C-alpha positions in Angstrom: -6.1 5.3 -9.1 -6.2 2.3 -6.9 -4.3 -1.0 -7.3 -4.8 -3.7 -9.9 -7.9 -6.0 -9.6 -6.8 -9.3 -8.0 -8.9 -11.2 -10.6 -6.5 -10.0 -13.4 -3.8 -12.4 -12.0 -4.6 -15.9 -12.9 -3.1 -18.6 -10.7 -2.1 -16.2 -7.9 -2.5 -18.0 -4.5 -4.4 -16.4 -1.7 -1.2 -16.0 0.3 0.5 -14.3 -2.6 -2.6 -12.0 -3.0 -2.3 -11.1 0.7 1.4 -10.4 0.3 0.9 -8.2 -2.7 -2.3 -6.3 -1.7 -2.6 -2.7 -0.6 -4.1 -2.3 2.9 -6.3 0.5 1.7 -7.8 -0.6 -1.7 -7.2 -4.3 -1.1 -6.0 -4.8 -4.7 -2.6 -5.7 -6.0 -0.1 -2.8 -5.6 0.1 -0.2 -8.3 3.3 2.0 -7.8 4.0 0.7 -4.3 5.5 2.8 -1.5 6.5 1.7 2.1 5.5 3.6 5.2 8.6 3.9 7.4 6.7 3.7 10.7 5.3 0.1 10.2 7.0 -1.1 7.0 3.6 -1.6 5.4 3.3 -1.2 1.6 0.5 0.7 0.0 -0.3 1.9 -3.6 1.1 5.4 -3.9 -2.2 7.0 -4.9 -4.1 5.2 -2.1 -1.8 6.4 0.7 -1.5 9.9 -0.7 -5.3 10.2 -0.9 -5.5 8.8 2.7 -3.0 11.4 3.9 -5.0 14.3 2.4 -7.6 13.7 5.2 -5.5 11.9 7.9 -2.2 12.6 9.5 -1.6 9.0 10.7 -0.8 5.7 9.2 -3.9 3.6 8.4 -2.1 0.5 9.7 -0.6 1.4 13.0 -2.1 4.9 13.6 1.2 6.6 14.2 1.9 10.0 12.7 2.7 9.8 9.0 3.5 12.3 6.3 4.1 11.8 2.5 7.8 12.5 3.1 8.0 9.3 5.1 7.0 7.1 2.2 9.7 5.4 0.2 9.9 3.0 -2.7 10.3 -0.6 -1.7 13.8 -2.1 -2.0 14.4 -4.2 -5.1 14.8 -7.9 -4.4 
């Protein structure tokens, strides 16, 4: 399951969409997790699916495993 379609969020600015979008599916985060290597946020399912076939971060290409993914801090 990828993120939420950006079109579902009326009035969301382009900069907010960029800030809230997964680097894999390019949609709004669904159940976000943060990669500790680069501090990028991804949808949980997107990054787990990525890691099934890859052993590196899709953003900075450093080694990455599912155990290095953490929930983002609450603000």
